[in-house]
mmCIF file as gemmi writes it, N, C-alpha and C atoms, coordinates in Angstrom:
data_model
loop_
_atom_site.group_PDB
_atom_site.id
_atom_site.type_symbol
_atom_site.label_atom_id
_atom_site.label_alt_id
_atom_site.label_comp_id
_atom_site.label_asym_id
_atom_site.label_entity_id
_atom_site.label_seq_id
_atom_site.pdbx_PDB_ins_code
_atom_site.Cartn_x
_atom_site.Cartn_y
_atom_site.Cartn_z
_atom_site.occupancy
_atom_site.B_iso_or_equiv
_atom_site.pdbx_formal_charge
_atom_site.auth_seq_id
_atom_site.auth_asym_id
_atom_site.pdbx_PDB_model_num
ATOM 1 N N . UNK Axp A 1 ? -5.321 23.107 -2.143 1 0 ? 1 A 1
ATOM 2 C CA . UNK Axp A 1 ? -5.325 21.433 -1.983 1 0 ? 1 A 1
ATOM 3 C C . UNK Axp A 1 ? -4.813 21.034 -3.562 1 0 ? 1 A 1
ATOM 4 N N . UNK Axp A 2 ? -3.879 20.007 -3.439 1 0 ? 2 A 1
ATOM 5 C CA . UNK Axp A 2 ? -3.321 19.47 -4.92 1 0 ? 2 A 1
ATOM 6 C C . UNK Axp A 2 ? -4.225 18.533 -5.188 1 0 ? 2 A 1
ATOM 7 N N . UNK Axp A 3 ? -4.327 18.357 -6.782 1 0 ? 3 A 1
ATOM 8 C CA . UNK Axp A 3 ? -5.377 17.563 -7.484 1 0 ? 3 A 1
ATOM 9 C C . UNK Axp A 3 ? -5.275 16.127 -6.67 1 0 ? 3 A 1
ATOM 10 N N . UNK Axp A 4 ? -4.031 15.637 -6.246 1 0 ? 4 A 1
ATOM 11 C CA . UNK Axp A 4 ? -3.734 14.122 -6.092 1 0 ? 4 A 1
ATOM 12 C C . UNK Axp A 4 ? -4.531 14.204 -4.494 1 0 ? 4 A 1
ATOM 13 N N . UNK Axp A 5 ? -4.334 15.162 -3.699 1 0 ? 5 A 1
ATOM 14 C CA . UNK Axp A 5 ? -4.987 15.137 -2.432 1 0 ? 5 A 1
ATOM 15 C C . UNK Axp A 5 ? -6.774 15.095 -2.464 1 0 ? 5 A 1
ATOM 16 N N . UNK Axp A 6 ? -7.088 15.863 -3.583 1 0 ? 6 A 1
ATOM 17 C CA . UNK Axp A 6 ? -8.56 16.013 -3.78 1 0 ? 6 A 1
ATOM 18 C C . UNK Axp A 6 ? -9.042 14.516 -4.291 1 0 ? 6 A 1
ATOM 19 N N . UNK Axp A 7 ? -8.27 13.984 -5.162 1 0 ? 7 A 1
ATOM 20 C CA . UNK Axp A 7 ? -8.635 12.611 -5.676 1 0 ? 7 A 1
ATOM 21 C C . UNK Axp A 7 ? -8.604 11.581 -4.448 1 0 ? 7 A 1
ATOM 22 N N . UNK Axp A 8 ? -7.542 11.851 -3.752 1 0 ? 8 A 1
ATOM 23 C CA . UNK Axp A 8 ? -7.424 10.885 -2.346 1 0 ? 8 A 1
ATOM 24 C C . UNK Axp A 8 ? -8.583 11.004 -1.386 1 0 ? 8 A 1
ATOM 25 N N . UNK Axp A 9 ? -9.014 12.246 -1.18 1 0 ? 9 A 1
ATOM 26 C CA . UNK Axp A 9 ? -10.004 12.408 -0.255 1 0 ? 9 A 1
ATOM 27 C C . UNK Axp A 9 ? -11.304 11.981 -0.714 1 0 ? 9 A 1
ATOM 28 N N . UNK Axp A 10 ? -11.616 12.199 -2.264 1 0 ? 10 A 1
ATOM 29 C CA . UNK Axp A 10 ? -12.758 11.695 -2.859 1 0 ? 10 A 1
ATOM 30 C C . UNK Axp A 10 ? -12.728 10.012 -2.793 1 0 ? 10 A 1
ATOM 31 N N . UNK Axp A 11 ? -11.687 9.277 -2.803 1 0 ? 11 A 1
ATOM 32 C CA . UNK Axp A 11 ? -11.555 7.938 -2.951 1 0 ? 11 A 1
ATOM 33 C C . UNK Axp A 11 ? -11.781 7.555 -1.365 1 0 ? 11 A 1
ATOM 34 N N . UNK Axp A 12 ? -11.407 8.254 -0.475 1 0 ? 12 A 1
ATOM 35 C CA . UNK Axp A 12 ? -11.465 7.858 0.939 1 0 ? 12 A 1
ATOM 36 C C . UNK Axp A 12 ? -13.04 7.783 1.199 1 0 ? 12 A 1
ATOM 37 N N . UNK Axp A 13 ? -13.695 8.865 0.782 1 0 ? 13 A 1
ATOM 38 C CA . UNK Axp A 13 ? -15.089 8.717 1.037 1 0 ? 13 A 1
ATOM 39 C C . UNK Axp A 13 ? -15.79 7.881 0.442 1 0 ? 13 A 1
ATOM 40 N N . UNK Axp A 14 ? -15.355 7.432 -0.825 1 0 ? 14 A 1
ATOM 41 C CA . UNK Axp A 14 ? -15.955 6.445 -1.529 1 0 ? 14 A 1
ATOM 42 C C . UNK Axp A 14 ? -15.983 4.974 -0.884 1 0 ? 14 A 1
ATOM 43 N N . UNK Axp A 15 ? -14.602 5.122 -0.446 1 0 ? 15 A 1
ATOM 44 C CA . UNK Axp A 15 ? -14.3 3.523 0.326 1 0 ? 15 A 1
ATOM 45 C C . UNK Axp A 15 ? -15.2 3.481 1.585 1 0 ? 15 A 1
ATOM 46 N N . UNK Axp A 16 ? -15.12 4.721 2.358 1 0 ? 16 A 1
ATOM 47 C CA . UNK Axp A 16 ? -16.206 4.632 3.381 1 0 ? 16 A 1
ATOM 48 C C . UNK Axp A 16 ? -17.407 4.225 3.159 1 0 ? 16 A 1
ATOM 49 N N . UNK Axp A 17 ? -18.027 4.952 2.153 1 0 ? 17 A 1
ATOM 50 C CA . UNK Axp A 17 ? -19.287 4.886 1.623 1 0 ? 17 A 1
ATOM 51 C C . UNK Axp A 17 ? -19.524 3.188 1.402 1 0 ? 17 A 1
ATOM 52 N N . UNK Axp A 18 ? -18.63 2.638 0.777 1 0 ? 18 A 1
ATOM 53 C CA . UNK Axp A 18 ? -18.839 1.194 0.484 1 0 ? 18 A 1
ATOM 54 C C . UNK Axp A 18 ? -18.97 0.188 1.785 1 0 ? 18 A 1
ATOM 55 N N . UNK Axp A 19 ? -18.09 0.55 2.601 1 0 ? 19 A 1
ATOM 56 C CA . UNK Axp A 19 ? -18.122 -0.159 3.911 1 0 ? 19 A 1
ATOM 57 C C . UNK Axp A 19 ? -19.275 0.295 4.719 1 0 ? 19 A 1
ATOM 58 N N . UNK Axp A 20 ? -19.878 1.352 4.689 1 0 ? 20 A 1
ATOM 59 C CA . UNK Axp A 20 ? -21.269 1.573 5.349 1 0 ? 20 A 1
ATOM 60 C C . UNK Axp A 20 ? -22.236 1.175 4.643 1 0 ? 20 A 1
ATOM 61 N N . UNK Axp A 21 ? -22.3 1.168 3.452 1 0 ? 21 A 1
ATOM 62 C CA . UNK Axp A 21 ? -23.436 0.441 2.822 1 0 ? 21 A 1
ATOM 63 C C . UNK Axp A 21 ? -23.513 -1.011 2.947 1 0 ? 21 A 1
ATOM 64 N N . UNK Axp A 22 ? -22.435 -1.731 2.937 1 0 ? 22 A 1
ATOM 65 C CA . UNK Axp A 22 ? -22.525 -2.974 3.074 1 0 ? 22 A 1
ATOM 66 C C . UNK Axp A 22 ? -21.786 -3.752 4.506 1 0 ? 22 A 1
ATOM 67 N N . UNK Axp A 23 ? -22.579 -3.543 5.418 1 0 ? 23 A 1
ATOM 68 C CA . UNK Axp A 23 ? -22.36 -4.249 6.726 1 0 ? 23 A 1
ATOM 69 C C . UNK Axp A 23 ? -21.586 -5.457 6.705 1 0 ? 23 A 1
ATOM 70 N N . UNK Axp A 24 ? -20.497 -5.723 7.272 1 0 ? 24 A 1
ATOM 71 C CA . UNK Axp A 24 ? -19.685 -7.08 7.33 1 0 ? 24 A 1
ATOM 72 C C . UNK Axp A 24 ? -18.808 -7.191 6.191 1 0 ? 24 A 1
ATOM 73 N N . UNK Axp A 25 ? -18.71 -6.132 5.205 1 0 ? 25 A 1
ATOM 74 C CA . UNK Axp A 25 ? -17.966 -6.16 4.23 1 0 ? 25 A 1
ATOM 75 C C . UNK Axp A 25 ? -16.358 -6.435 4.63 1 0 ? 25 A 1
ATOM 76 N N . UNK Axp A 26 ? -15.882 -7.353 4.033 1 0 ? 26 A 1
ATOM 77 C CA . UNK Axp A 26 ? -14.426 -7.736 4.202 1 0 ? 26 A 1
ATOM 78 C C . UNK Axp A 26 ? -13.762 -7.823 2.892 1 0 ? 26 A 1
ATOM 79 N N . UNK Axp A 27 ? -12.682 -7.048 2.682 1 0 ? 27 A 1
ATOM 80 C CA . UNK Axp A 27 ? -11.831 -7.078 1.499 1 0 ? 27 A 1
ATOM 81 C C . UNK Axp A 27 ? -10.326 -7.136 1.745 1 0 ? 27 A 1
ATOM 82 N N . UNK Axp A 28 ? -9.591 -8.051 0.91 1 0 ? 28 A 1
ATOM 83 C CA . UNK Axp A 28 ? -8.114 -7.943 1.201 1 0 ? 28 A 1
ATOM 84 C C . UNK Axp A 28 ? -7.643 -6.799 0.315 1 0 ? 28 A 1
ATOM 85 N N . UNK Axp A 29 ? -6.429 -6.324 0.362 1 0 ? 29 A 1
ATOM 86 C CA . UNK Axp A 29 ? -6.022 -5.304 -0.228 1 0 ? 29 A 1
ATOM 87 C C . UNK Axp A 29 ? -6.109 -5.585 -1.758 1 0 ? 29 A 1
ATOM 88 N N . UNK Axp A 30 ? -5.708 -6.882 -2.348 1 0 ? 30 A 1
ATOM 89 C CA . UNK Axp A 30 ? -5.998 -7.084 -3.773 1 0 ? 30 A 1
ATOM 90 C C . UNK Axp A 30 ? -7.404 -6.932 -4.148 1 0 ? 30 A 1
ATOM 91 N N . UNK Axp A 31 ? -8.429 -7.24 -3.245 1 0 ? 31 A 1
ATOM 92 C CA . UNK Axp A 31 ? -9.696 -7.159 -3.559 1 0 ? 31 A 1
ATOM 93 C C . UNK Axp A 31 ? -10.112 -5.528 -3.766 1 0 ? 31 A 1
ATOM 94 N N . UNK Axp A 32 ? -9.678 -4.907 -2.736 1 0 ? 32 A 1
ATOM 95 C CA . UNK Axp A 32 ? -9.853 -3.509 -2.879 1 0 ? 32 A 1
ATOM 96 C C . UNK Axp A 32 ? -9.306 -2.784 -4.08 1 0 ? 32 A 1
ATOM 97 N N . UNK Axp A 33 ? -8.007 -3.093 -4.428 1 0 ? 33 A 1
ATOM 98 C CA . UNK Axp A 33 ? -7.414 -2.377 -5.719 1 0 ? 33 A 1
ATOM 99 C C . UNK Axp A 33 ? -8.525 -2.832 -7.073 1 0 ? 33 A 1
ATOM 100 N N . UNK Axp A 34 ? -8.845 -4.012 -7.2 1 0 ? 34 A 1
ATOM 101 C CA . UNK Axp A 34 ? -9.728 -4.424 -8.108 1 0 ? 34 A 1
ATOM 102 C C . UNK Axp A 34 ? -10.959 -3.694 -7.994 1 0 ? 34 A 1
ATOM 103 N N . UNK Axp A 35 ? -11.712 -3.557 -7.007 1 0 ? 35 A 1
ATOM 104 C CA . UNK Axp A 35 ? -12.773 -2.937 -6.684 1 0 ? 35 A 1
ATOM 105 C C . UNK Axp A 35 ? -13.025 -1.532 -7.13 1 0 ? 35 A 1
ATOM 106 N N . UNK Axp A 36 ? -11.867 -0.592 -6.511 1 0 ? 36 A 1
ATOM 107 C CA . UNK Axp A 36 ? -11.859 0.656 -6.843 1 0 ? 36 A 1
ATOM 108 C C . UNK Axp A 36 ? -10.799 1.204 -7.952 1 0 ? 36 A 1
ATOM 109 N N . UNK Axp A 37 ? -10.262 0.023 -8.646 1 0 ? 37 A 1
ATOM 110 C CA . UNK Axp A 37 ? -9.409 0.509 -9.66 1 0 ? 37 A 1
ATOM 111 C C . UNK Axp A 37 ? -8.063 1.097 -9.218 1 0 ? 37 A 1
ATOM 112 N N . UNK Axp A 38 ? -7.566 1.002 -8.078 1 0 ? 38 A 1
ATOM 113 C CA . UNK Axp A 38 ? -6.281 1.539 -7.668 1 0 ? 38 A 1
ATOM 114 C C . UNK Axp A 38 ? -5.06 0.722 -7.916 1 0 ? 38 A 1
ATOM 115 N N . UNK Axp A 39 ? -3.852 1.527 -7.812 1 0 ? 39 A 1
ATOM 116 C CA . UNK Axp A 39 ? -2.701 0.862 -7.959 1 0 ? 39 A 1
ATOM 117 C C . UNK Axp A 39 ? -2.276 0.332 -6.563 1 0 ? 39 A 1
ATOM 118 N N . UNK Axp A 40 ? -1.347 -0.422 -6.315 1 0 ? 40 A 1
ATOM 119 C CA . UNK Axp A 40 ? -1.013 -1.029 -5.152 1 0 ? 40 A 1
ATOM 120 C C . UNK Axp A 40 ? -0.726 0.004 -4.068 1 0 ? 40 A 1
ATOM 121 N N . UNK Axp A 41 ? 0.187 1.018 -4.373 1 0 ? 41 A 1
ATOM 122 C CA . UNK Axp A 41 ? 0.782 2.215 -3.483 1 0 ? 41 A 1
ATOM 123 C C . UNK Axp A 41 ? -0.48 3.221 -3.036 1 0 ? 41 A 1
ATOM 124 N N . UNK Axp A 42 ? -1.256 3.351 -3.933 1 0 ? 42 A 1
ATOM 125 C CA . UNK Axp A 42 ? -2.274 4.257 -3.533 1 0 ? 42 A 1
ATOM 126 C C . UNK Axp A 42 ? -3.432 3.515 -2.653 1 0 ? 42 A 1
ATOM 127 N N . UNK Axp A 43 ? -3.75 2.124 -2.95 1 0 ? 43 A 1
ATOM 128 C CA . UNK Axp A 43 ? -4.785 1.328 -2.431 1 0 ? 43 A 1
ATOM 129 C C . UNK Axp A 43 ? -4.221 1.25 -0.87 1 0 ? 43 A 1
ATOM 130 N N . UNK Axp A 44 ? -2.889 0.777 -0.784 1 0 ? 44 A 1
ATOM 131 C CA . UNK Axp A 44 ? -2.475 0.632 0.566 1 0 ? 44 A 1
ATOM 132 C C . UNK Axp A 44 ? -2.385 1.777 1.386 1 0 ? 44 A 1
ATOM 133 N N . UNK Axp A 45 ? -2.046 2.868 0.818 1 0 ? 45 A 1
ATOM 134 C CA . UNK Axp A 45 ? -1.935 4.159 1.764 1 0 ? 45 A 1
ATOM 135 C C . UNK Axp A 45 ? -3.26 4.553 1.945 1 0 ? 45 A 1
ATOM 136 N N . UNK Axp A 46 ? -4.332 4.33 1.138 1 0 ? 46 A 1
ATOM 137 C CA . UNK Axp A 46 ? -5.842 4.859 1.743 1 0 ? 46 A 1
ATOM 138 C C . UNK Axp A 46 ? -6.339 3.986 2.635 1 0 ? 46 A 1
ATOM 139 N N . UNK Axp A 47 ? -6.065 2.53 2.478 1 0 ? 47 A 1
ATOM 140 C CA . UNK Axp A 47 ? -6.403 1.626 3.686 1 0 ? 47 A 1
ATOM 141 C C . UNK Axp A 47 ? -5.88 1.92 4.952 1 0 ? 47 A 1
ATOM 142 N N . UNK Axp A 48 ? -4.448 2.206 4.936 1 0 ? 48 A 1
ATOM 143 C CA . UNK Axp A 48 ? -3.909 2.509 6.202 1 0 ? 48 A 1
ATOM 144 C C . UNK Axp A 48 ? -4.464 3.81 6.643 1 0 ? 48 A 1
ATOM 145 N N . UNK Axp A 49 ? -4.737 4.835 5.907 1 0 ? 49 A 1
ATOM 146 C CA . UNK Axp A 49 ? -5.403 5.973 6.356 1 0 ? 49 A 1
ATOM 147 C C . UNK Axp A 49 ? -6.7 5.664 7.292 1 0 ? 49 A 1
ATOM 148 N N . UNK Axp A 50 ? -7.512 4.747 6.472 1 0 ? 50 A 1
ATOM 149 C CA . UNK Axp A 50 ? -8.702 4.336 7.09 1 0 ? 50 A 1
ATOM 150 C C . UNK Axp A 50 ? -8.52 3.61 8.456 1 0 ? 50 A 1
ATOM 151 N N . UNK Axp A 51 ? -7.361 2.613 8.5 1 0 ? 51 A 1
ATOM 152 C CA . UNK Axp A 51 ? -7.2 2.056 9.615 1 0 ? 51 A 1
ATOM 153 C C . UNK Axp A 51 ? -6.636 3.042 10.721 1 0 ? 51 A 1
ATOM 154 N N . UNK Axp A 52 ? -5.817 4.038 10.455 1 0 ? 52 A 1
ATOM 155 C CA . UNK Axp A 52 ? -5.279 4.991 11.419 1 0 ? 52 A 1
ATOM 156 C C . UNK Axp A 52 ? -6.361 5.692 11.817 1 0 ? 52 A 1
ATOM 157 N N . UNK Axp A 53 ? -7.519 6.015 10.963 1 0 ? 53 A 1
ATOM 158 C CA . UNK Axp A 53 ? -8.537 6.808 11.487 1 0 ? 53 A 1
ATOM 159 C C . UNK Axp A 53 ? -9.604 5.972 12.4 1 0 ? 53 A 1
ATOM 160 N N . UNK Axp A 54 ? -9.296 4.701 12.592 1 0 ? 54 A 1
ATOM 161 C CA . UNK Axp A 54 ? -10.041 3.913 13.57 1 0 ? 54 A 1
ATOM 162 C C . UNK Axp A 54 ? -11.424 3.465 12.614 1 0 ? 54 A 1
ATOM 163 N N . UNK Axp A 55 ? -11.36 3.624 11.343 1 0 ? 55 A 1
ATOM 164 C CA . UNK Axp A 55 ? -12.663 3.268 10.579 1 0 ? 55 A 1
ATOM 165 C C . UNK Axp A 55 ? -12.484 1.907 10.083 1 0 ? 55 A 1
ATOM 166 N N . UNK Axp A 56 ? -11.313 1.312 9.77 1 0 ? 56 A 1
ATOM 167 C CA . UNK Axp A 56 ? -11.072 0.049 9.36 1 0 ? 56 A 1
ATOM 168 C C . UNK Axp A 56 ? -10.247 -0.799 10.381 1 0 ? 56 A 1
ATOM 169 N N . UNK Axp A 57 ? -10.209 -2.059 10.457 1 0 ? 57 A 1
ATOM 170 C CA . UNK Axp A 57 ? -9.185 -2.78 11.208 1 0 ? 57 A 1
ATOM 171 C C . UNK Axp A 57 ? -8.834 -4.043 10.226 1 0 ? 57 A 1
ATOM 172 N N . UNK Axp A 58 ? -7.467 -4.464 10.39 1 0 ? 58 A 1
ATOM 173 C CA . UNK Axp A 58 ? -6.912 -5.677 9.668 1 0 ? 58 A 1
ATOM 174 C C . UNK Axp A 58 ? -7.507 -7.03 10.355 1 0 ? 58 A 1
ATOM 175 N N . UNK Axp A 59 ? -8.208 -7.911 9.691 1 0 ? 59 A 1
ATOM 176 C CA . UNK Axp A 59 ? -8.472 -9.057 10.405 1 0 ? 59 A 1
ATOM 177 C C . UNK Axp A 59 ? -7.287 -10.018 10.337 1 0 ? 59 A 1
ATOM 178 N N . UNK Axp A 60 ? -7.168 -11.17 11.192 1 0 ? 60 A 1
ATOM 179 C CA . UNK Axp A 60 ? -6.172 -12.067 11.229 1 0 ? 60 A 1
ATOM 180 C C . UNK Axp A 60 ? -5.997 -12.601 9.994 1 0 ? 60 A 1
ATOM 181 N N . UNK Axp A 61 ? -6.777 -12.675 9.049 1 0 ? 61 A 1
ATOM 182 C CA . UNK Axp A 61 ? -6.615 -13.41 7.816 1 0 ? 61 A 1
ATOM 183 C C . UNK Axp A 61 ? -6.361 -12.305 6.615 1 0 ? 61 A 1
ATOM 184 N N . UNK Axp A 62 ? -5.89 -11.117 7.11 1 0 ? 62 A 1
ATOM 185 C CA . UNK Axp A 62 ? -5.492 -10.096 5.851 1 0 ? 62 A 1
ATOM 186 C C . UNK Axp A 62 ? -6.646 -9.339 5.101 1 0 ? 62 A 1
ATOM 187 N N . UNK Axp A 63 ? -7.833 -9.312 5.746 1 0 ? 63 A 1
ATOM 188 C CA . UNK Axp A 63 ? -8.928 -8.653 4.961 1 0 ? 63 A 1
ATOM 189 C C . UNK Axp A 63 ? -9.144 -7.31 5.949 1 0 ? 63 A 1
ATOM 190 N N . UNK Axp A 64 ? -9.526 -6.323 5.362 1 0 ? 64 A 1
ATOM 191 C CA . UNK Axp A 64 ? -10.106 -5.143 5.915 1 0 ? 64 A 1
ATOM 192 C C . UNK Axp A 64 ? -11.616 -4.964 6.092 1 0 ? 64 A 1
ATOM 193 N N . UNK Axp A 65 ? -11.853 -4.65 7.449 1 0 ? 65 A 1
ATOM 194 C CA . UNK Axp A 65 ? -13.323 -4.6 7.921 1 0 ? 65 A 1
ATOM 195 C C . UNK Axp A 65 ? -13.569 -3.379 8.662 1 0 ? 65 A 1
ATOM 196 N N . UNK Axp A 66 ? -14.702 -2.857 8.497 1 0 ? 66 A 1
ATOM 197 C CA . UNK Axp A 66 ? -15.206 -1.6 9.253 1 0 ? 66 A 1
ATOM 198 C C . UNK Axp A 66 ? -15.095 -1.837 10.858 1 0 ? 66 A 1
ATOM 199 N N . UNK Axp A 67 ? -14.481 -1.145 11.512 1 0 ? 67 A 1
ATOM 200 C CA . UNK Axp A 67 ? -14.628 -1.276 13.037 1 0 ? 67 A 1
ATOM 201 C C . UNK Axp A 67 ? -16.166 -1.088 13.557 1 0 ? 67 A 1
ATOM 202 N N . UNK Axp A 68 ? -16.569 -1.865 14.407 1 0 ? 68 A 1
ATOM 203 C CA . UNK Axp A 68 ? -17.82 -1.597 14.808 1 0 ? 68 A 1
ATOM 204 C C . UNK Axp A 68 ? -17.519 -1.054 16.3 1 0 ? 68 A 1
ATOM 205 N N . UNK Axp A 69 ? -18.729 -0.128 16.719 1 0 ? 69 A 1
ATOM 206 C CA . UNK Axp A 69 ? -18.375 0.553 17.841 1 0 ? 69 A 1
ATOM 207 C C . UNK Axp A 69 ? -19.063 -0.07 19.047 1 0 ? 69 A 1
ATOM 208 N N . UNK Axp A 70 ? -19.997 -0.972 18.731 1 0 ? 70 A 1
ATOM 209 C CA . UNK Axp A 70 ? -20.811 -1.754 19.703 1 0 ? 70 A 1
ATOM 210 C C . UNK Axp A 70 ? -19.96 -2.863 20.359 1 0 ? 70 A 1
ATOM 211 N N . UNK Axp A 71 ? -19.721 -2.517 21.63 1 0 ? 71 A 1
ATOM 212 C CA . UNK Axp A 71 ? -19.11 -3.654 22.136 1 0 ? 71 A 1
ATOM 213 C C . UNK Axp A 71 ? -19.924 -4.344 23.14 1 0 ? 71 A 1
ATOM 214 N N . UNK Axp A 72 ? -19.427 -5.881 23.25 1 0 ? 72 A 1
ATOM 215 C CA . UNK Axp A 72 ? -20.257 -6.642 24.188 1 0 ? 72 A 1
ATOM 216 C C . UNK Axp A 72 ? -20.191 -5.988 25.637 1 0 ? 72 A 1
ATOM 217 N N . UNK Axp A 73 ? -21.275 -6.29 26.347 1 0 ? 73 A 1
ATOM 218 C CA . UNK Axp A 73 ? -21.384 -6.007 27.756 1 0 ? 73 A 1
ATOM 219 C C . UNK Axp A 73 ? -20.311 -6.731 28.552 1 0 ? 73 A 1
ATOM 220 N N . UNK Axp A 74 ? -19.558 -6.142 29.654 1 0 ? 74 A 1
ATOM 221 C CA . UNK Axp A 74 ? -18.816 -7.052 30.31 1 0 ? 74 A 1
ATOM 222 C C . UNK Axp A 74 ? -19.59 -8.093 31.003 1 0 ? 74 A 1
ATOM 223 N N . UNK Axp A 75 ? -18.825 -9.113 31.434 1 0 ? 75 A 1
ATOM 224 C CA . UNK Axp A 75 ? -19.489 -10.456 31.922 1 0 ? 75 A 1
ATOM 225 C C . UNK Axp A 75 ? -20.311 -10.111 33.06 1 0 ? 75 A 1
ATOM 226 N N . UNK Axp A 76 ? -19.887 -9.187 33.934 1 0 ? 76 A 1
ATOM 227 C CA . UNK Axp A 76 ? -20.828 -8.874 35.204 1 0 ? 76 A 1
ATOM 228 C C . UNK Axp A 76 ? -21.946 -8.31 34.944 1 0 ? 76 A 1
ATOM 229 N N . UNK Axp A 77 ? -22.29 -7.824 33.653 1 0 ? 77 A 1
ATOM 230 C CA . UNK Axp A 77 ? -23.45 -7.046 33.356 1 0 ? 77 A 1
ATOM 231 C C . UNK Axp A 77 ? -24.306 -7.916 32.365 1 0 ? 77 A 1
ATOM 232 N N . UNK Axp A 78 ? -23.913 -9.003 32.015 1 0 ? 78 A 1
ATOM 233 C CA . UNK Axp A 78 ? -24.781 -9.868 31.107 1 0 ? 78 A 1
ATOM 234 C C . UNK Axp A 78 ? -25.729 -10.473 31.955 1 0 ? 78 A 1
ATOM 235 N N . UNK Axp A 79 ? -26.89 -10.785 31.497 1 0 ? 79 A 1
ATOM 236 C CA . UNK Axp A 79 ? -27.882 -11.674 32.349 1 0 ? 79 A 1
ATOM 237 C C . UNK Axp A 79 ? -27.421 -12.997 32.371 1 0 ? 79 A 1
ATOM 238 N N . UNK Axp A 80 ? -27.746 -13.716 33.68 1 0 ? 80 A 1
ATOM 239 C CA . UNK Axp A 80 ? -27.056 -15.111 33.861 1 0 ? 80 A 1
ATOM 240 C C . UNK Axp A 80 ? -27.57 -15.97 32.923 1 0 ? 80 A 1
ATOM 241 N N . UNK Axp A 81 ? -26.922 -16.856 32.597 1 0 ? 81 A 1
ATOM 242 C CA . UNK Axp A 81 ? -27.358 -18.113 31.535 1 0 ? 81 A 1
ATOM 243 C C . UNK Axp A 81 ? -28.621 -18.813 32.308 1 0 ? 81 A 1
ATOM 244 N N . UNK Axp A 82 ? -29.386 -19.259 31.356 1 0 ? 82 A 1
ATOM 245 C CA . UNK Axp A 82 ? -30.409 -20.167 32.128 1 0 ? 82 A 1
ATOM 246 C C . UNK Axp A 82 ? -29.941 -21.145 32.805 1 0 ? 82 A 1
ATOM 247 N N . UNK Axp A 83 ? -30.579 -21.612 34.141 1 0 ? 83 A 1
ATOM 248 C CA . UNK Axp A 83 ? -29.926 -22.638 34.843 1 0 ? 83 A 1
ATOM 249 C C . UNK Axp A 83 ? -28.677 -22.253 35.752 1 0 ? 83 A 1
ATOM 250 N N . UNK Axp A 84 ? -28.289 -20.993 35.633 1 0 ? 84 A 1
ATOM 251 C CA . UNK Axp A 84 ? -27.225 -20.479 36.347 1 0 ? 84 A 1
ATOM 252 C C . UNK Axp A 84 ? -27.644 -19.315 37.186 1 0 ? 84 A 1
ATOM 253 N N . UNK Axp A 85 ? -28.83 -19.302 37.342 1 0 ? 85 A 1
ATOM 254 C CA . UNK Axp A 85 ? -29.496 -18.14 38.391 1 0 ? 85 A 1
ATOM 255 C C . UNK Axp A 85 ? -29.1 -18.467 39.921 1 0 ? 85 A 1
ATOM 256 N N . UNK Axp A 86 ? -28.321 -17.77 40.564 1 0 ? 86 A 1
ATOM 257 C CA . UNK Axp A 86 ? -28.045 -17.911 41.963 1 0 ? 86 A 1
ATOM 258 C C . UNK Axp A 86 ? -29.049 -17.18 42.826 1 0 ? 86 A 1
ATOM 259 N N . UNK Axp A 87 ? -29.561 -17.749 43.788 1 0 ? 87 A 1
ATOM 260 C CA . UNK Axp A 87 ? -30.607 -17.128 44.8 1 0 ? 87 A 1
ATOM 261 C C . UNK Axp A 87 ? -29.929 -16.761 46.022 1 0 ? 87 A 1
ATOM 262 N N . UNK Axp A 88 ? -30.006 -15.601 46.594 1 0 ? 88 A 1
ATOM 263 C CA . UNK Axp A 88 ? -29.545 -15.215 47.881 1 0 ? 88 A 1
ATOM 264 C C . UNK Axp A 88 ? -30.167 -16.277 48.899 1 0 ? 88 A 1
ATOM 265 N N . UNK Axp A 89 ? -29.204 -16.749 49.792 1 0 ? 89 A 1
ATOM 266 C CA . UNK Axp A 89 ? -29.68 -17.653 50.798 1 0 ? 89 A 1
ATOM 267 C C . UNK Axp A 89 ? -30.213 -16.831 51.964 1 0 ? 89 A 1
ATOM 268 N N . UNK Axp A 90 ? -31.197 -17.205 52.518 1 0 ? 90 A 1
ATOM 269 C CA . UNK Axp A 90 ? -31.922 -16.499 53.538 1 0 ? 90 A 1
ATOM 270 C C . UNK Axp A 90 ? -31.419 -16.82 55.208 1 0 ? 90 A 1
């Protein structure tokens, strides 16, 4: 493995660790560059790698955020809202 690859792997692990330690963390690419002391090309490549790995996603306002795997239940499986309970007719 090349030294740049080792550095890249270490940085990916560090970035993942930060997002895991701080649920809800949202960083723009510029903020990520400052936080981890990376140049624009390296930071962009690492963030894209984490998006490609389905670890991060890009929000509508340009921030990177961790993908949460908990999905809301489909509407049919949710309990009825109070006052909307339907009783079968006899």
